[in-house]
N, C-alpha and C positions, 0 to 999 in steps of 0.2 A: 504494500500500500504506500504509494508515493503521491506527491502533489500533482504530478502530471497524469496520474491514473484517475479517471473520473467514473461516475455511476457505479458506486460500490454495490448497490443493491443488485444491479444487473450482472456484475462481474462475480460476486461471491455471496452477497448478503442473502439472497434467496435460499442458499444452501443451509443457512443457520436454523431453519425450521425443521430440518430433517436430519442434519449431520452436525457433529461437533466440528468447529472450525478453529484452527490455531493460526494466528497471524504471527508468522515467524520472522518477518522482516518488515519493519515499518520505520520510517524516518524522513526527516527533511532538514534542510540547512538553508541559510540565507543565500539566495541566488535570484537575481533580477528576472530570470526566465520563468520562475515559478512563484506560486502563492507565498505570501509572507509566512514563515514557519511559526511565528507567534500567533497567527490566526489559524493556520492549517493544523498545527499540533493539537490544540484543544478541540478542534472540530473532529478530527479523526479519532481522538480518544473518546469523545462523547459517542461517536458512532459505534466504536468497539464496545463500550459499556452498554449502550442501548441494545446491542445484539447479544450481550453476555458472552463475548468471545474471549478466549485465552490469547495472550500475546507475549512477545519478548522484544526488548529493545535491540537495536542493531547498531553498531557492529563492534565486535571484540577484536579490533585491529587498529593500530595507531594511524594508518594512512588511509583507511576507508572511512568515508563520512556517511552519516554523522558519527564521529568517533567518540567512543565512550572511555577510551584510555589514551594517554599521551605517548606512551612508549611501552616496551616490553617489560619494563621495571614496575609497571602499574602498582 
C-alpha cells in the first residue's frame, strides 16, 4: 500500500470480508510526486483499522525508504 496505489477497496479491501489480510509492506516518504505523507499516513492507517487488518511497518534496511533504522548498528 503506497501513495501512488489508489482504490484500496477494489484492489484488496473487498477480500477482508472473506479472508484475513496482512499488509506486509506499507509506507510513504516526502516526495513532491506523491501525496503528503503526513496526510496519507493517517489516512491509510485509518483504512487499515476500519478493515481490522494486520500490518507491519517497512523497511528493516538502512537504505530502503521509508527507513526504520539508520544503519546496521541499529
